[in-house]
C-alpha positions as semicolon CSV with decimal commas, in nm:
position;residue;x (nm);y (nm);z (nm)
1;M;-0,009;0,001;0,011
2;G;0,283;0,225;0,073
3;E;0,315;0,525;0,300
4;S;0,119;0,778;0,109
5;S;-0,257;0,823;0,212
6;F;-0,533;0,678;0,035
7;C;-0,745;0,987;0,040
8;K;-0,987;1,004;-0,261
9;Q;-1,019;1,399;-0,228
10;V;-1,395;1,333;-0,145
11;C;-1,379;1,480;0,214
12;E;-1,716;1,486;0,352
13;L;-1,825;1,334;0,689
14;I;-2,139;1,094;0,658
15;N;-2,311;0,887;0,926
16;A;-2,231;0,516;0,911
17;S;-2,380;0,225;1,097
18;V;-2,127;-0,001;1,253
19;M;-2,160;-0,323;1,467
20;E;-2,044;-0,278;1,820
21;G;-2,079;-0,562;2,057
22;Y;-2,427;-0,691;2,020
23;G;-2,562;-0,363;1,890
24;V;-2,544;-0,101;1,618
25;S;-2,400;0,231;1,647
26;T;-2,357;0,530;1,421
27;I;-2,037;0,693;1,372
28;Q;-1,898;0,952;1,125
29;I;-1,683;0,844;0,841
30;C;-1,512;1,019;0,536
31;R;-1,731;0,950;0,223
32;G;-1,434;0,917;0,020
33;C;-1,201;0,676;0,216
34;G;-1,405;0,541;0,499
35;R;-1,173;0,679;0,783
36;T;-1,295;0,830;1,090
37;A;-1,161;1,205;1,158
38;A;-0,944;1,067;1,423
39;E;-0,785;0,811;1,182
40;V;-0,723;1,082;0,931
41;E;-0,542;1,274;1,182
42;E;-0,364;0,970;1,327
43;W;-0,250;0,860;0,972
44;F;0,049;1,117;0,967
45;T;0,217;0,974;1,263
46;A;0,103;0,604;1,244
47;S;0,350;0,325;1,180
48;S;0,338;0,133;0,866
49;E;0,154;-0,161;1,051
50;R;-0,122;0,097;1,198
51;K;-0,170;0,228;0,859
52;V;-0,225;-0,105;0,698
53;E;-0,494;-0,159;0,985
54;I;-0,661;0,168;0,931
55;A;-0,678;0,092;0,553
56;R;-0,840;-0,243;0,623
57;V;-1,086;-0,128;0,873
58;S;-1,178;0,191;0,640
59;R;-1,231;-0,039;0,353
60;K;-1,461;-0,283;0,548
61;R;-1,661;0,017;0,663
62;M;-1,701;0,154;0,294
63;N;-1,809;-0,193;0,169
64;R;-2,081;-0,212;0,433
65;N;-2,213;0,139;0,386
66;I;-2,220;0,170;0,018
67;N;-2,585;0,222;-0,117
């Protein structure tokens, strides 16, 4: 994946439903990449391993929230 951000230049926070434990919660994610605001901020100082994890979780979020 490399060290660069996978930003799609479509930066708009949208509500997304995610499973947490036995329930569903609503969080805000970027419409373009699926990251939370905290993950976008963390990206710049995250290790390579953490970036891979952020990317994996973000893609999973996007796949579950595409209409």
